[in-house]
A tleap script that builds the chain and sets N, CA, C and O, in Angstrom:
source leaprc.protein.ff14SB
mol = sequence {
  NMET THR PRO GLN TYR ALA GLY LEU ARG THR
  LEU HIE GLU ASP ASN GLU ALA LYS GLY PHE
  THR VAL LEU GLY PHE PRO CYS ASN GLN PHE
  GLY ALA GLN GLU PRO GLY SER ASN GLU GLN
  ILE LEU GLU PHE ALA THR SER LYS TYR GLY
  VAL GLY PHE PRO MET PHE ALA LYS ILE GLU
  VAL ASN GLY ASP GLY ALA CYS ASP LEU TYR
  LYS TYR LEU LYS ALA GLU GLN ALA ASP ASP
  GLU GLY LYS THR ASP ILE PRO TRP ASN PHE
  THR LYS PHE LEU VAL GLY ARG ASP GLY SER
  VAL VAL ALA ARG TYR GLY PRO THR THR THR
  PRO GLU ALA ILE ALA GLU ALA LEU PRO GLU
  HIE CLEU
}
set mol.1.N position { 87.983 142.661 19.414 }
set mol.1.CA position { 87.163 143.069 20.528 }
set mol.1.C position { 85.752 143.437 20.115 }
set mol.1.O position { 84.892 143.669 20.964 }
set mol.2.N position { 85.515 143.492 18.822 }
set mol.2.CA position { 84.181 143.845 18.334 }
set mol.2.C position { 83.091 142.942 18.904 }
set mol.2.O position { 81.977 143.418 19.120 }
set mol.3.N position { 83.362 141.652 19.160 }
set mol.3.CA position { 82.318 140.823 19.775 }
set mol.3.C position { 81.842 141.333 21.138 }
set mol.3.O position { 80.819 140.872 21.643 }
set mol.4.N position { 82.567 142.275 21.737 }
set mol.4.CA position { 82.092 142.854 22.999 }
set mol.4.C position { 80.757 143.575 22.818 }
set mol.4.O position { 80.041 143.808 23.791 }
set mol.5.N position { 80.422 143.925 21.582 }
set mol.5.CA position { 79.113 144.532 21.339 }
set mol.5.C position { 78.004 143.641 21.910 }
set mol.5.O position { 77.047 144.143 22.498 }
set mol.6.N position { 78.131 142.330 21.739 }
set mol.6.CA position { 77.100 141.414 22.238 }
set mol.6.C position { 77.037 141.460 23.764 }
set mol.6.O position { 75.947 141.494 24.336 }
set mol.7.N position { 78.180 141.461 24.420 }
set mol.7.CA position { 78.207 141.544 25.869 }
set mol.7.C position { 77.674 142.869 26.384 }
set mol.7.O position { 76.982 142.917 27.400 }
set mol.8.N position { 77.996 143.938 25.682 }
set mol.8.CA position { 77.484 145.257 26.066 }
set mol.8.C position { 75.973 145.316 25.890 }
set mol.8.O position { 75.269 145.920 26.699 }
set mol.9.N position { 75.479 144.683 24.823 }
set mol.9.CA position { 74.033 144.612 24.616 }
set mol.9.C position { 73.366 143.915 25.804 }
set mol.9.O position { 72.361 144.399 26.324 }
set mol.10.N position { 73.920 142.786 26.230 }
set mol.10.CA position { 73.362 142.042 27.363 }
set mol.10.C position { 73.452 142.850 28.648 }
set mol.10.O position { 72.501 142.888 29.429 }
set mol.11.N position { 74.593 143.498 28.871 }
set mol.11.CA position { 74.764 144.342 30.058 }
set mol.11.C position { 73.694 145.422 30.095 }
set mol.11.O position { 73.101 145.682 31.142 }
set mol.12.N position { 73.454 146.040 28.968 }
set mol.12.CA position { 72.424 147.083 28.857 }
set mol.12.C position { 71.035 146.503 29.132 }
set mol.12.O position { 70.282 147.032 29.950 }
set mol.13.N position { 70.709 145.416 28.442 }
set mol.13.CA position { 69.376 144.827 28.571 }
set mol.13.C position { 69.098 144.336 29.991 }
set mol.13.O position { 67.993 144.512 30.504 }
set mol.14.N position { 70.091 143.726 30.623 }
set mol.14.CA position { 69.906 143.168 31.964 }
set mol.14.C position { 69.768 144.234 33.041 }
set mol.14.O position { 69.265 143.948 34.128 }
set mol.15.N position { 70.209 145.460 32.759 }
set mol.15.CA position { 70.244 146.481 33.811 }
set mol.15.C position { 69.483 147.756 33.476 }
set mol.15.O position { 69.444 148.684 34.284 }
set mol.16.N position { 68.889 147.810 32.310 }
set mol.16.CA position { 68.182 149.021 31.886 }
set mol.16.C position { 67.046 149.376 32.842 }
set mol.16.O position { 66.846 150.554 33.139 }
set mol.17.N position { 66.307 148.396 33.325 }
set mol.17.CA position { 65.195 148.664 34.237 }
set mol.17.C position { 65.666 149.248 35.569 }
set mol.17.O position { 64.878 149.837 36.309 }
set mol.18.N position { 66.952 149.082 35.865 }
set mol.18.CA position { 67.531 149.617 37.102 }
set mol.18.C position { 68.129 151.011 36.888 }
set mol.18.O position { 68.757 151.568 37.788 }
set mol.19.N position { 67.930 151.564 35.699 }
set mol.19.CA position { 68.430 152.906 35.414 }
set mol.19.C position { 69.807 152.952 34.792 }
set mol.19.O position { 70.419 154.018 34.732 }
set mol.20.N position { 70.314 151.811 34.324 }
set mol.20.CA position { 71.642 151.731 33.715 }
set mol.20.C position { 71.510 151.730 32.198 }
set mol.20.O position { 70.627 151.072 31.647 }
set mol.21.N position { 72.384 152.464 31.526 }
set mol.21.CA position { 72.381 152.516 30.075 }
set mol.21.C position { 73.807 152.438 29.549 }
set mol.21.O position { 74.699 153.133 30.037 }
set mol.22.N position { 74.011 151.597 28.562 }
set mol.22.CA position { 75.273 151.568 27.830 }
set mol.22.C position { 75.151 152.608 26.725 }
set mol.22.O position { 74.120 152.698 26.060 }
set mol.23.N position { 76.207 153.393 26.533 }
set mol.23.CA position { 76.265 154.372 25.459 }
set mol.23.C position { 77.470 154.041 24.598 }
set mol.23.O position { 78.574 153.878 25.118 }
set mol.24.N position { 77.277 153.939 23.286 }
set mol.24.CA position { 78.367 153.602 22.375 }
set mol.24.C position { 78.862 154.823 21.619 }
set mol.24.O position { 78.077 155.586 21.056 }
set mol.25.N position { 80.186 154.996 21.615 }
set mol.25.CA position { 80.819 156.109 20.909 }
set mol.25.C position { 81.887 155.548 19.977 }
set mol.25.O position { 83.029 155.363 20.399 }
set mol.26.N position { 81.544 155.274 18.724 }
set mol.26.CA position { 82.534 154.739 17.792 }
set mol.26.C position { 83.691 155.721 17.578 }
set mol.26.O position { 83.513 156.938 17.627 }
set mol.27.N position { 84.876 155.159 17.341 }
set mol.27.CA position { 86.072 155.965 17.110 }
set mol.27.C position { 86.943 155.250 16.098 }
set mol.27.O position { 87.112 154.033 16.166 }
set mol.28.N position { 87.494 155.996 15.169 }
set mol.28.CA position { 88.326 155.415 14.116 }
set mol.28.C position { 89.807 155.719 14.330 }
set mol.28.O position { 90.590 155.629 13.384 }
set mol.29.N position { 90.206 156.075 15.540 }
set mol.29.CA position { 91.593 156.435 15.812 }
set mol.29.C position { 92.494 155.239 16.071 }
set mol.29.O position { 93.693 155.422 16.283 }
set mol.30.N position { 91.972 154.042 16.061 }
set mol.30.CA position { 92.745 152.862 16.424 }
set mol.30.C position { 92.755 151.863 15.281 }
set mol.30.O position { 91.828 151.066 15.130 }
set mol.31.N position { 93.796 151.909 14.486 }
set mol.31.CA position { 93.928 150.965 13.388 }
set mol.31.C position { 92.822 151.072 12.360 }
set mol.31.O position { 92.541 150.108 11.647 }
set mol.32.N position { 92.193 152.226 12.274 }
set mol.32.CA position { 91.108 152.458 11.312 }
set mol.32.C position { 90.044 151.353 11.386 }
set mol.32.O position { 89.571 150.868 10.359 }
set mol.33.N position { 89.679 150.966 12.601 }
set mol.33.CA position { 88.716 149.883 12.772 }
set mol.33.C position { 87.259 150.317 12.678 }
set mol.33.O position { 86.366 149.469 12.683 }
set mol.34.N position { 87.004 151.598 12.594 }
set mol.34.CA position { 85.627 152.104 12.425 }
set mol.34.C position { 85.593 153.048 11.229 }
set mol.34.O position { 85.263 154.224 11.383 }
set mol.35.N position { 85.931 152.547 10.032 }
set mol.35.CA position { 86.049 153.443 8.877 }
set mol.35.C position { 84.716 153.881 8.269 }
set mol.35.O position { 84.674 154.847 7.507 }
set mol.36.N position { 83.647 153.194 8.592 }
set mol.36.CA position { 82.374 153.480 7.953 }
set mol.36.C position { 81.727 154.762 8.429 }
set mol.36.O position { 82.210 155.432 9.342 }
set mol.37.N position { 80.620 155.081 7.784 }
set mol.37.CA position { 79.815 156.230 8.205 }
set mol.37.C position { 79.084 155.865 9.492 }
set mol.37.O position { 79.043 154.701 9.888 }
set mol.38.N position { 78.513 156.865 10.131 }
set mol.38.CA position { 77.732 156.610 11.344 }
set mol.38.C position { 76.619 155.599 11.069 }
set mol.38.O position { 76.355 154.720 11.889 }
set mol.39.N position { 75.978 155.727 9.928 }
set mol.39.CA position { 74.890 154.824 9.558 }
set mol.39.C position { 75.402 153.400 9.360 }
set mol.39.O position { 74.755 152.444 9.788 }
set mol.40.N position { 76.560 153.255 8.714 }
set mol.40.CA position { 77.133 151.924 8.480 }
set mol.40.C position { 77.546 151.261 9.796 }
set mol.40.O position { 77.341 150.061 9.980 }
set mol.41.N position { 78.116 152.026 10.690 }
set mol.41.CA position { 78.528 151.482 11.992 }
set mol.41.C position { 77.304 151.014 12.768 }
set mol.41.O position { 77.316 149.926 13.342 }
set mol.42.N position { 76.256 151.816 12.792 }
set mol.42.CA position { 75.029 151.447 13.495 }
set mol.42.C position { 74.414 150.192 12.869 }
set mol.42.O position { 73.991 149.286 13.587 }
set mol.43.N position { 74.366 150.136 11.562 }
set mol.43.CA position { 73.813 148.965 10.873 }
set mol.43.C position { 74.602 147.709 11.220 }
set mol.43.O position { 74.011 146.662 11.483 }
set mol.44.N position { 75.918 147.799 11.222 }
set mol.44.CA position { 76.769 146.669 11.578 }
set mol.44.C position { 76.498 146.205 13.012 }
set mol.44.O position { 76.307 145.013 13.257 }
set mol.45.N position { 76.481 147.144 13.951 }
set mol.45.CA position { 76.298 146.798 15.365 }
set mol.45.C position { 74.921 146.206 15.625 }
set mol.45.O position { 74.782 145.299 16.445 }
set mol.46.N position { 73.914 146.702 14.943 }
set mol.46.CA position { 72.564 146.186 15.176 }
set mol.46.C position { 72.324 144.871 14.447 }
set mol.46.O position { 71.715 143.959 15.007 }
set mol.47.N position { 72.789 144.759 13.213 }
set mol.47.CA position { 72.509 143.536 12.460 }
set mol.47.C position { 73.365 142.358 12.909 }
set mol.47.O position { 72.885 141.224 12.935 }
set mol.48.N position { 74.608 142.602 13.259 }
set mol.48.CA position { 75.505 141.500 13.632 }
set mol.48.C position { 75.437 141.162 15.126 }
set mol.48.O position { 75.589 140.000 15.502 }
set mol.49.N position { 75.207 142.178 15.987 }
set mol.49.CA position { 75.260 141.955 17.435 }
set mol.49.C position { 73.966 142.312 18.172 }
set mol.49.O position { 73.899 142.177 19.393 }
set mol.50.N position { 72.954 142.759 17.457 }
set mol.50.CA position { 71.675 143.065 18.084 }
set mol.50.C position { 71.708 144.243 19.035 }
set mol.50.O position { 70.890 144.325 19.951 }
set mol.51.N position { 72.638 145.152 18.832 }
set mol.51.CA position { 72.787 146.311 19.721 }
set mol.51.C position { 71.504 147.128 19.730 }
set mol.51.O position { 70.979 147.495 18.679 }
set mol.52.N position { 71.012 147.404 20.920 }
set mol.52.CA position { 69.824 148.233 21.081 }
set mol.52.C position { 70.088 149.441 21.961 }
set mol.52.O position { 69.195 150.259 22.182 }
set mol.53.N position { 71.314 149.557 22.467 }
set mol.53.CA position { 71.652 150.723 23.286 }
set mol.53.C position { 72.004 151.893 22.373 }
set mol.53.O position { 72.309 151.681 21.199 }
set mol.54.N position { 71.970 153.119 22.885 }
set mol.54.CA position { 72.248 154.287 22.048 }
set mol.54.C position { 73.671 154.271 21.483 }
set mol.54.O position { 74.646 154.083 22.210 }
set mol.55.N position { 73.756 154.470 20.191 }
set mol.55.CA position { 75.037 154.604 19.500 }
set mol.55.C position { 75.106 156.042 18.976 }
set mol.55.O position { 74.200 156.505 18.284 }
set mol.56.N position { 76.175 156.725 19.309 }
set mol.56.CA position { 76.346 158.118 18.930 }
set mol.56.C position { 77.206 158.234 17.677 }
set mol.56.O position { 77.732 157.238 17.181 }
set mol.57.N position { 77.342 159.441 17.176 }
set mol.57.CA position { 78.176 159.700 16.013 }
set mol.57.C position { 79.629 159.412 16.353 }
set mol.57.O position { 80.044 159.516 17.507 }
set mol.58.N position { 80.384 159.052 15.344 }
set mol.58.CA position { 81.804 158.760 15.502 }
set mol.58.C position { 82.526 159.990 16.054 }
set mol.58.O position { 82.273 161.118 15.630 }
set mol.59.N position { 83.428 159.749 17.007 }
set mol.59.CA position { 84.150 160.835 17.666 }
set mol.59.C position { 85.642 160.528 17.702 }
set mol.59.O position { 86.081 159.434 17.347 }
set mol.60.N position { 86.398 161.511 18.134 }
set mol.60.CA position { 87.799 161.301 18.476 }
set mol.60.C position { 87.892 161.316 19.992 }
set mol.60.O position { 87.212 162.095 20.660 }
set mol.61.N position { 88.749 160.439 20.533 }
set mol.61.CA position { 88.871 160.333 21.984 }
set mol.61.C position { 90.231 160.793 22.494 }
set mol.61.O position { 90.396 161.026 23.692 }
set mol.62.N position { 91.193 160.926 21.611 }
set mol.62.CA position { 92.543 161.368 21.966 }
set mol.62.C position { 92.955 162.540 21.086 }
set mol.62.O position { 92.379 162.762 20.021 }
set mol.63.N position { 93.947 163.279 21.535 }
set mol.63.CA position { 94.513 164.351 20.726 }
set mol.63.C position { 93.711 165.635 20.784 }
set mol.63.O position { 92.771 165.781 21.564 }
set mol.64.N position { 94.121 166.564 19.921 }
set mol.64.CA position { 93.493 167.889 19.897 }
set mol.64.C position { 92.015 167.841 19.541 }
set mol.64.O position { 91.251 168.713 19.955 }
set mol.65.N position { 91.605 166.835 18.778 }
set mol.65.CA position { 90.209 166.735 18.347 }
set mol.65.C position { 89.322 165.934 19.280 }
set mol.65.O position { 88.163 165.672 18.957 }
set mol.66.N position { 89.851 165.535 20.444 }
set mol.66.CA position { 89.056 164.727 21.373 }
set mol.66.C position { 87.792 165.482 21.782 }
set mol.66.O position { 87.831 166.681 22.060 }
set mol.67.N position { 86.680 164.766 21.812 }
set mol.67.CA position { 85.422 165.406 22.205 }
set mol.67.C position { 85.463 165.736 23.695 }
set mol.67.O position { 86.200 165.118 24.465 }
set mol.68.N position { 84.664 166.712 24.079 }
set mol.68.CA position { 84.659 167.186 25.467 }
set mol.68.C position { 84.314 166.082 26.465 }
set mol.68.O position { 84.869 166.049 27.564 }
set mol.69.N position { 83.410 165.185 26.098 }
set mol.69.CA position { 83.045 164.102 27.001 }
set mol.69.C position { 84.275 163.263 27.341 }
set mol.69.O position { 84.513 162.957 28.510 }
set mol.70.N position { 85.042 162.896 26.345 }
set mol.70.CA position { 86.211 162.057 26.603 }
set mol.70.C position { 87.335 162.828 27.280 }
set mol.70.O position { 88.123 162.240 28.021 }
set mol.71.N position { 87.422 164.100 27.046 }
set mol.71.CA position { 88.381 164.912 27.806 }
set mol.71.C position { 88.046 164.822 29.293 }
set mol.71.O position { 88.932 164.662 30.132 }
set mol.72.N position { 86.762 164.928 29.603 }
set mol.72.CA position { 86.305 164.845 30.991 }
set mol.72.C position { 86.553 163.455 31.575 }
set mol.72.O position { 87.138 163.324 32.650 }
set mol.73.N position { 86.107 162.418 30.864 }
set mol.73.CA position { 86.255 161.057 31.367 }
set mol.73.C position { 87.717 160.726 31.658 }
set mol.73.O position { 88.039 160.170 32.709 }
set mol.74.N position { 88.591 161.071 30.726 }
set mol.74.CA position { 90.019 160.762 30.887 }
set mol.74.C position { 90.637 161.554 32.033 }
set mol.74.O position { 91.481 161.037 32.765 }
set mol.75.N position { 90.222 162.797 32.188 }
set mol.75.CA position { 90.765 163.625 33.275 }
set mol.75.C position { 90.319 163.102 34.638 }
set mol.75.O position { 91.058 163.201 35.617 }
set mol.76.N position { 89.129 162.555 34.698 }
set mol.76.CA position { 88.586 162.055 35.958 }
set mol.76.C position { 89.125 160.681 36.340 }
set mol.76.O position { 89.222 160.361 37.525 }
set mol.77.N position { 89.473 159.873 35.351 }
set mol.77.CA position { 89.881 158.493 35.657 }
set mol.77.C position { 90.972 158.038 34.696 }
set mol.77.O position { 90.690 157.675 33.554 }
set mol.78.N position { 92.209 158.057 35.160 }
set mol.78.CA position { 93.321 157.520 34.384 }
set mol.78.C position { 93.271 155.993 34.433 }
set mol.78.O position { 92.528 155.418 35.229 }
set mol.79.N position { 94.058 155.343 33.584 }
set mol.79.CA position { 94.096 153.881 33.623 }
set mol.79.C position { 94.961 153.394 34.788 }
set mol.79.O position { 95.464 154.202 35.569 }
set mol.80.N position { 95.129 152.100 34.902 }
set mol.80.CA position { 95.873 151.518 36.029 }
set mol.80.C position { 97.330 151.962 36.081 }
set mol.80.O position { 97.968 151.896 37.132 }
set mol.81.N position { 97.857 152.415 34.942 }
set mol.81.CA position { 99.252 152.874 34.879 }
set mol.81.C position { 99.357 154.390 35.015 }
set mol.81.O position { 100.448 154.950 34.906 }
set mol.82.N position { 98.235 155.051 35.252 }
set mol.82.CA position { 98.231 156.495 35.396 }
set mol.82.C position { 98.153 157.254 34.081 }
set mol.82.O position { 98.287 158.477 34.064 }
set mol.83.N position { 97.938 156.546 32.985 }
set mol.83.CA position { 97.834 157.183 31.667 }
set mol.83.C position { 96.391 157.595 31.416 }
set mol.83.O position { 95.452 156.896 31.797 }
set mol.84.N position { 96.233 158.750 30.765 }
set mol.84.CA position { 94.880 159.214 30.498 }
set mol.84.C position { 94.405 158.888 29.083 }
set mol.84.O position { 93.207 158.693 28.875 }
set mol.85.N position { 95.301 158.823 28.116 }
set mol.85.CA position { 94.871 158.542 26.749 }
set mol.85.C position { 94.204 157.176 26.647 }
set mol.85.O position { 94.532 156.246 27.383 }
set mol.86.N position { 93.273 157.083 25.730 }
set mol.86.CA position { 92.575 155.833 25.455 }
set mol.86.C position { 93.502 154.983 24.575 }
set mol.86.O position { 93.939 155.449 23.523 }
set mol.87.N position { 93.811 153.733 24.992 }
set mol.87.CA position { 94.752 152.938 24.228 }
set mol.87.C position { 94.148 152.222 23.015 }
set mol.87.O position { 94.855 151.921 22.053 }
set mol.88.N position { 92.823 151.949 23.066 }
set mol.88.CA position { 92.203 151.183 21.980 }
set mol.88.C position { 90.700 151.254 22.141 }
set mol.88.O position { 90.193 151.582 23.214 }
set mol.89.N position { 89.981 150.938 21.053 }
set mol.89.CA position { 88.522 150.874 21.131 }
set mol.89.C position { 88.088 149.915 22.241 }
set mol.89.O position { 88.815 148.995 22.615 }
set mol.90.N position { 86.909 150.155 22.742 }
set mol.90.CA position { 86.282 149.370 23.795 }
set mol.90.C position { 86.885 149.622 25.175 }
set mol.90.O position { 86.731 148.798 26.077 }
set mol.91.N position { 87.569 150.752 25.347 }
set mol.91.CA position { 87.845 151.240 26.695 }
set mol.91.C position { 86.490 151.694 27.219 }
set mol.91.O position { 85.734 152.350 26.502 }
set mol.92.N position { 86.181 151.353 28.456 }
set mol.92.CA position { 84.852 151.611 28.988 }
set mol.92.C position { 84.937 152.410 30.293 }
set mol.92.O position { 85.861 152.232 31.087 }
set mol.93.N position { 83.962 153.283 30.494 }
set mol.93.CA position { 83.865 154.081 31.722 }
set mol.93.C position { 82.512 153.813 32.360 }
set mol.93.O position { 81.499 153.687 31.672 }
set mol.94.N position { 82.511 153.728 33.674 }
set mol.94.CA position { 81.274 153.618 34.426 }
set mol.94.C position { 81.045 154.966 35.093 }
set mol.94.O position { 81.869 155.429 35.882 }
set mol.95.N position { 79.919 155.589 34.767 }
set mol.95.CA position { 79.603 156.928 35.264 }
set mol.95.C position { 78.388 156.826 36.175 }
set mol.95.O position { 77.379 156.216 35.820 }
set mol.96.N position { 78.497 157.430 37.350 }
set mol.96.CA position { 77.409 157.405 38.315 }
set mol.96.C position { 76.260 158.318 37.918 }
set mol.96.O position { 76.380 159.119 36.992 }
set mol.97.N position { 75.169 158.190 38.614 }
set mol.97.CA position { 73.985 159.015 38.345 }
set mol.97.C position { 74.285 160.506 38.479 }
set mol.97.O position { 73.646 161.336 37.832 }
set mol.98.N position { 75.266 160.840 39.327 }
set mol.98.CA position { 75.615 162.240 39.542 }
set mol.98.C position { 76.652 162.755 38.544 }
set mol.98.O position { 77.091 163.901 38.644 }
set mol.99.N position { 77.046 161.919 37.586 }
set mol.99.CA position { 78.013 162.331 36.575 }
set mol.99.C position { 79.457 162.063 36.944 }
set mol.99.O position { 80.360 162.329 36.151 }
set mol.100.N position { 79.687 161.540 38.140 }
set mol.100.CA position { 81.064 161.232 38.545 }
set mol.100.C position { 81.530 159.945 37.863 }
set mol.100.O position { 80.746 159.021 37.650 }
set mol.101.N position { 82.814 159.904 37.528 }
set mol.101.CA position { 83.375 158.714 36.901 }
set mol.101.C position { 83.726 157.730 38.017 }
set mol.101.O position { 84.606 157.993 38.837 }
set mol.102.N position { 83.038 156.615 38.037 }
set mol.102.CA position { 83.170 155.611 39.080 }
set mol.102.C position { 84.324 154.657 38.787 }
set mol.102.O position { 85.061 154.275 39.696 }
set mol.103.N position { 84.482 154.273 37.522 }
set mol.103.CA position { 85.516 153.302 37.166 }
set mol.103.C position { 85.871 153.442 35.690 }
set mol.103.O position { 85.096 153.943 34.875 }
set mol.104.N position { 87.080 152.976 35.388 }
set mol.104.CA position { 87.550 152.904 33.999 }
set mol.104.C position { 88.019 151.481 33.758 }
set mol.104.O position { 88.739 150.906 34.574 }
set mol.105.N position { 87.607 150.918 32.634 }
set mol.105.CA position { 87.954 149.549 32.286 }
set mol.105.C position { 88.703 149.534 30.957 }
set mol.105.O position { 88.303 150.196 29.999 }
set mol.106.N position { 89.780 148.781 30.912 }
set mol.106.CA position { 90.569 148.661 29.697 }
set mol.106.C position { 89.811 147.938 28.597 }
set mol.106.O position { 88.775 147.323 28.849 }
set mol.107.N position { 90.328 148.012 27.379 }
set mol.107.CA position { 89.651 147.405 26.239 }
set mol.107.C position { 89.406 145.902 26.373 }
set mol.107.O position { 88.425 145.387 25.835 }
set mol.108.N position { 90.281 145.200 27.081 }
set mol.108.CA position { 90.112 143.751 27.190 }
set mol.108.C position { 89.199 143.337 28.338 }
set mol.108.O position { 88.855 142.161 28.453 }
set mol.109.N position { 88.798 144.285 29.192 }
set mol.109.CA position { 87.843 143.957 30.255 }
set mol.109.C position { 86.499 143.679 29.602 }
set mol.109.O position { 85.976 144.510 28.859 }
set mol.110.N position { 85.954 142.534 29.876 }
set mol.110.CA position { 84.702 142.141 29.235 }
set mol.110.C position { 83.494 142.780 29.918 }
set mol.110.O position { 83.552 143.126 31.098 }
set mol.111.N position { 82.419 142.931 29.182 }
set mol.111.CA position { 81.187 143.407 29.796 }
set mol.111.C position { 80.714 142.480 30.921 }
set mol.111.O position { 80.086 142.933 31.878 }
set mol.112.N position { 81.011 141.206 30.807 }
set mol.112.CA position { 80.622 140.257 31.842 }
set mol.112.C position { 81.349 140.571 33.155 }
set mol.112.O position { 80.762 140.443 34.229 }
set mol.113.N position { 82.603 140.975 33.078 }
set mol.113.CA position { 83.349 141.354 34.282 }
set mol.113.C position { 82.771 142.621 34.893 }
set mol.113.O position { 82.715 142.755 36.115 }
set mol.114.N position { 82.345 143.540 34.058 }
set mol.114.CA position { 81.727 144.777 34.556 }
set mol.114.C position { 80.399 144.455 35.242 }
set mol.114.O position { 80.051 145.065 36.253 }
set mol.115.N position { 79.665 143.495 34.684 }
set mol.115.CA position { 78.371 143.111 35.266 }
set mol.115.C position { 78.531 142.639 36.700 }
set mol.115.O position { 77.647 142.860 37.528 }
set mol.116.N position { 79.647 141.991 37.002 }
set mol.116.CA position { 79.881 141.518 38.380 }
set mol.116.C position { 80.041 142.670 39.364 }
set mol.116.O position { 79.627 142.559 40.518 }
set mol.117.N position { 80.641 143.782 38.919 }
set mol.117.CA position { 80.881 144.931 39.795 }
set mol.117.C position { 79.718 145.915 39.801 }
set mol.117.O position { 79.625 146.762 40.689 }
set mol.118.N position { 78.850 145.809 38.836 }
set mol.118.CA position { 77.795 146.806 38.646 }
set mol.118.C position { 76.780 146.917 39.783 }
set mol.118.O position { 76.394 148.037 40.116 }
set mol.119.N position { 76.322 145.817 40.400 }
set mol.119.CA position { 75.268 145.949 41.418 }
set mol.119.C position { 75.582 146.943 42.538 }
set mol.119.O position { 74.664 147.591 43.041 }
set mol.120.N position { 76.819 147.080 42.936 }
set mol.120.CA position { 77.137 148.015 44.023 }
set mol.120.C position { 76.965 149.475 43.597 }
set mol.120.O position { 76.960 150.367 44.445 }
set mol.121.N position { 76.824 149.725 42.300 }
set mol.121.CA position { 76.677 151.090 41.806 }
set mol.121.C position { 75.249 151.433 41.379 }
set mol.121.O position { 74.959 152.581 41.042 }
set mol.122.N position { 74.374 150.454 41.392 }
set mol.122.CA position { 72.996 150.720 40.947 }
set mol.122.C position { 72.108 151.119 42.122 }
set mol.122.O position { 70.919 151.379 41.938 }
savepdb mol mol.pdb
quit
């Protein structure tokens, strides 16, 4: 799913002027797929996929160490099966200007699919 970085970059670039921003939060809780340092992850995302959206420090999204942001996002929007835990990297949330969680997308939902639904929220 790492190639989604390219789609997320395009989603960000195509909608930034409308007030939309993609925010990246790397997490190493899923198969140790983000083992590098924050600097290494940023270098990888920018050099391989041209990521220009904000990338934050690596966080935990599940369990006792979950960051407060993800505690909030998960509490506000469970997945289609009613589960709150994040199943894998590239789970995505759409947050409105007022901070409300508008939608939650599973890891396999592409940025291109999100782009189709985005205009009604901008």
